N, C-alpha and C positions, 0 to 999 in steps of 0.2 A: 398561370397555375389554376387548375380547376377549383371551383368553389367547393365541391365535395370530392374528397380524395377517393371515395369508392364509386364515383359515377363512371359509367362505361365510357371508354374512349373510342370514338368512331374511327380514328386513324388506326388504332390497334386492332379493332375488329375487322377493318378492311385488310390489314396486313396478314392476320393469322391464316386465313384460307390460302393466300398466296404462299406463305411459308410452308404450310402443310403439303401443298401440291408440288413444291420445289424443294422438298426435304432432301438432304444428302444421304447417300447410302451408308448404312452403319459400318460396312467394311472399309469404305473410303475414309470415314471419320477416324476409325481405329488406326488405320495406316498413318494418317497425318499426325495423330497423337503420338504414335511410336516414333515417327521421324523427328518430331520436335523434341521428344525426350532424348533421342540419340544425339541430336545436335547439342542439347544442354549438357549432356554428360561429356561430350568431347570438349566443350568449353570449360568444364569443371565447375559449372554453376549448379548449386544445390539449394533447395528451399527458397528460391526466388532472390537470392543474393548474388553479389559478385565477389570475386577474390579481392582481398584488401589492397593488393598492389594496383589493381585497375580502378578501384573505387576512389582513390585519392586524386 
């Protein structure tokens, strides 16, 4: 754990430029989000929970 919580993290600063150059396209992210929502709705899972029959 760093001695100062607000100290810059060199690993983070090395990662951020890579992430910015390899960012995913917004339309692809939106499509994936809609697909995950569709799968959740098919399963009947709402608000992060599971049906009681499967939870037990």
